[in-house]
PASEBA-1860 file (N, C-alpha, C; in nm, 3 decimals):
! residues 104
1> SAVDGVPA> 8.302/8.629/8.827/8.276/8.659/8.687/8.201/8.543/8.623 ~ 8.142/8.568/8.508/8.064/8.465/8.441/8.090/8.469/8.291 ~ 8.078/8.355/8.229/8.089/8.344/8.084/7.962/8.276/8.037 ~ 7.886/8.341/7.945/7.762/8.284/7.892/7.668/8.245/8.005 ~ 7.663/8.323/8.112/7.572/8.298/8.222/7.616/8.187/8.316 ~ 7.735/8.131/8.298/7.783/8.022/8.382/7.888/8.079/8.478 ~ 7.868/8.069/8.609/7.967/8.120/8.702/8.103/8.053/8.682 ~ 8.210/8.129/8.702/8.345/8.072/8.690/8.354/7.950/8.781
9> GKGVKEIL> 8.420/7.846/8.733/8.433/7.724/8.810/8.323/7.624/8.782 ~ 8.225/7.660/8.700/8.114/7.571/8.665/8.124/7.530/8.518 ~ 8.233/7.466/8.483/8.249/7.419/8.346/8.338/7.506/8.260 ~ 8.374/7.625/8.309/8.458/7.718/8.234/8.563/7.776/8.328 ~ 8.690/7.764/8.291/8.798/7.826/8.368/8.857/7.938/8.284 ~ 8.869/8.056/8.344/8.918/8.176/8.274/9.064/8.203/8.309 ~ 9.145/8.228/8.207/9.285/8.265/8.227/9.312/8.389/8.143 ~ 9.341/8.502/8.207/9.367/8.627/8.137/9.516/8.654/8.139
17> KHSPAFSL> 9.574/8.677/8.020/9.717/8.703/8.008/9.742/8.833/7.930 ~ 9.861/8.887/7.945/9.913/9.001/7.868/9.830/9.128/7.886 ~ 9.768/9.143/8.001/9.687/9.260/8.031/9.777/9.376/8.073 ~ 9.750/9.499/8.049/9.628/9.555/7.996/9.633/9.588/7.847 ~ 9.748/9.589/7.784/9.756/9.639/7.647/9.714/9.538/7.540 ~ 9.759/9.414/7.550/9.732/9.314/7.447/9.671/9.190/7.510 ~ 9.557/9.205/7.571/9.494/9.098/7.649/9.456/8.978/7.564 ~ 9.470/8.861/7.626/9.433/8.734/7.566/9.360/8.654/7.673
25> LTLQLDAG> 9.236/8.616/7.645/9.155/8.539/7.739/9.147/8.395/7.690 ~ 9.198/8.301/7.770/9.188/8.160/7.738/9.081/8.099/7.828 ~ 8.988/8.029/7.766/8.879/7.964/7.838/8.894/7.814/7.825 ~ 8.912/7.746/7.938/8.917/7.600/7.939/8.775/7.552/7.961 ~ 8.723/7.474/7.865/8.585/7.429/7.867/8.576/7.283/7.906 ~ 8.490/7.252/8.002/8.463/7.112/8.033/8.392/7.048/7.915 ~ 8.389/6.916/7.913/8.323/6.841/7.806/8.178/6.888/7.789 ~ 8.142/6.927/7.667/8.006/6.969/7.637/7.970/7.111/7.675
33> RSIIAEAG> 8.057/7.183/7.746/8.030/7.322/7.788/8.053/7.415/7.670 ~ 7.963/7.512/7.651/7.971/7.605/7.539/7.982/7.749/7.586 ~ 8.046/7.832/7.504/8.048/7.976/7.523/8.021/8.040/7.387 ~ 7.975/8.164/7.388/7.946/8.237/7.265/8.038/8.358/7.258 ~ 8.098/8.380/7.139/8.187/8.495/7.118/8.161/8.556/6.981 ~ 8.196/8.682/6.966/8.183/8.748/6.836/8.275/8.682/6.735 ~ 8.230/8.682/6.610/8.314/8.630/6.502/8.442/8.713/6.496 ~ 8.554/8.649/6.476/8.683/8.717/6.467/8.756/8.730/6.598
41> AMVCMQDV> 8.695/8.689/6.710/8.759/8.702/6.840/8.853/8.585/6.870 ~ 8.833/8.471/6.805/8.913/8.351/6.834/9.054/8.365/6.777 ~ 9.153/8.337/6.863/9.293/8.341/6.823/9.343/8.200/6.794 ~ 9.314/8.107/6.887/9.352/7.967/6.869/9.262/7.881/6.956 ~ 9.262/7.749/6.926/9.177/7.658/7.002/9.228/7.516/6.989 ~ 9.181/7.430/7.079/9.215/7.288/7.073/9.099/7.208/7.129 ~ 9.062/7.099/7.062/8.954/7.010/7.104/8.824/7.084/7.129 ~ 8.788/7.173/7.036/8.667/7.254/7.046/8.592/7.247/6.914
49> EVQTHLAV> 8.461/7.232/6.920/8.376/7.237/6.802/8.324/7.379/6.787 ~ 8.320/7.431/6.663/8.276/7.568/6.639/8.153/7.567/6.549 ~ 8.052/7.644/6.589/7.934/7.667/6.506/7.916/7.817/6.492 ~ 7.887/7.862/6.369/7.869/8.004/6.341/7.720/8.031/6.318 ~ 7.672/8.141/6.377/7.530/8.175/6.368/7.516/8.324/6.336 ~ 7.404/8.360/6.275/7.368/8.500/6.257/7.333/8.557/6.394 ~ 7.389/8.671/6.427/7.369/8.733/6.560/7.235/8.804/6.562 ~ 7.127/8.727/6.581/6.992/8.784/6.583/6.942/8.787/6.726
57> NRETGGCF> 6.898/8.905/6.769/6.842/8.922/6.903/6.708/8.992/6.888 ~ 6.600/8.920/6.913/6.466/8.976/6.894/6.441/9.097/6.984 ~ 6.506/9.103/7.099/6.484/9.214/7.192/6.544/9.344/7.141 ~ 6.643/9.336/7.051/6.710/9.457/7.002/6.693/9.476/6.852 ~ 6.582/9.431/6.796/6.554/9.463/6.656/6.565/9.348/6.559 ~ 6.586/9.227/6.604/6.590/9.111/6.515/6.700/9.120/6.411 ~ 6.673/9.063/6.295/6.773/9.055/6.187/6.816/9.193/6.139 ~ 6.718/9.283/6.119/6.752/9.417/6.071/6.830/9.497/6.176
65> GSLGRAVL> 6.797/9.476/6.304/6.873/9.541/6.411/7.017/9.493/6.413 ~ 7.037/9.361/6.394/7.172/9.305/6.390/7.250/9.360/6.272 ~ 7.185/9.368/6.157/7.250/9.421/6.038/7.290/9.567/6.059 ~ 7.200/9.645/6.119/7.230/9.786/6.146/7.347/9.802/6.240 ~ 7.351/9.722/6.348/7.463/9.731/6.443/7.593/9.688/6.377 ~ 7.589/9.590/6.287/7.710/9.547/6.218/7.761/9.657/6.125 ~ 7.670/9.723/6.054/7.709/9.832/5.964/7.766/9.950/6.042 ~ 7.707/9.979/6.158/7.754/10.092/6.239/7.879/10.059/6.319
73> GDQTLFTN> 7.922/9.932/6.319/8.045/9.894/6.388/8.027/9.859/6.533 ~ 7.902/9.849/6.581/7.877/9.819/6.722/7.903/9.673/6.756 ~ 7.881/9.583/6.661/7.905/9.440/6.683/7.917/9.371/6.548 ~ 7.959/9.245/6.549/7.968/9.170/6.425/7.832/9.113/6.390 ~ 7.812/9.079/6.264/7.686/9.023/6.218/7.673/8.876/6.259 ~ 7.785/8.810/6.286/7.783/8.669/6.321/7.844/8.646/6.460 ~ 7.804/8.537/6.524/7.866/8.492/6.648/7.909/8.348/6.632 ~ 8.006/8.307/6.711/8.052/8.169/6.711/8.021/8.106/6.845
81> TFTGSERS> 7.977/7.981/6.843/7.958/7.902/6.964/8.069/7.799/6.969 ~ 8.148/7.804/7.076/8.259/7.711/7.096/8.218/7.610/7.202 ~ 8.229/7.480/7.170/8.187/7.374/7.262/8.302/7.278/7.285 ~ 8.335/7.253/7.412/8.441/7.158/7.447/8.405/7.018/7.399 ~ 8.505/6.943/7.352/8.479/6.809/7.300/8.416/6.721/7.407 ~ 8.332/6.629/7.365/8.260/6.542/7.458/8.354/6.449/7.535 ~ 8.469/6.416/7.477/8.558/6.320/7.544/8.650/6.383/7.647 ~ 8.693/6.509/7.624/8.794/6.564/7.715/8.781/6.713/7.742
89> GGWVSLAP> 8.683/6.779/7.683/8.679/6.924/7.694/8.781/6.985/7.600 ~ 8.810/7.111/7.613/8.907/7.177/7.526/8.928/7.319/7.574 ~ 8.994/7.399/7.490/9.017/7.539/7.526/9.011/7.626/7.401 ~ 8.980/7.752/7.422/8.977/7.851/7.316/9.035/7.980/7.371 ~ 9.117/8.047/7.291/9.174/8.177/7.330/9.108/8.285/7.247 ~ 9.067/8.393/7.315/8.997/8.505/7.251/9.073/8.635/7.277 ~ 9.065/8.726/7.182/9.129/8.858/7.196/9.038/8.963/7.135 ~ 9.046/9.086/7.183/8.968/9.194/7.122/9.022/9.228/6.984
97> SAAGDIAI> 8.938/9.293/6.901/8.982/9.327/6.766/9.087/9.437/6.764 ~ 9.091/9.519/6.867/9.193/9.624/6.879/9.269/9.605/7.010 ~ 9.390/9.656/7.016/9.469/9.644/7.139/9.392/9.704/7.256 ~ 9.395/9.634/7.367/9.327/9.684/7.486/9.303/9.575/7.586 ~ 9.236/9.609/7.694/9.214/9.517/7.804/9.081/9.444/7.785 ~ 9.068/9.332/7.855/8.945/9.253/7.858/8.895/9.255/8.001 ~ 8.769/9.288/8.020/8.708/9.286/8.153/8.627/9.158/8.167 ~ 8.656/9.082/8.273/8.578/8.959/8.296/8.516/8.962/8.434
END
């Protein structure tokens, strides 16, 4: 499996718990390693820097495409980038907005 295009074991360790009904994915990030997640997916974190961005993808309609998908409920308008601290790395736990399983 991969997170943000990085194969498991290359700066990101995946731990999936409470599957299949109330899944929680904890990602242990090496120092400086980043992952991107939808806004609202983060449950808890430690030693992680967070940056929020407008979810703009030029291949799927740019800003107006992102706004349309957010209005239709297909995705959030914003994404968060979580980066492990430079001194020790960190971890972030993510969960889906509704009860269900996470596929990794």
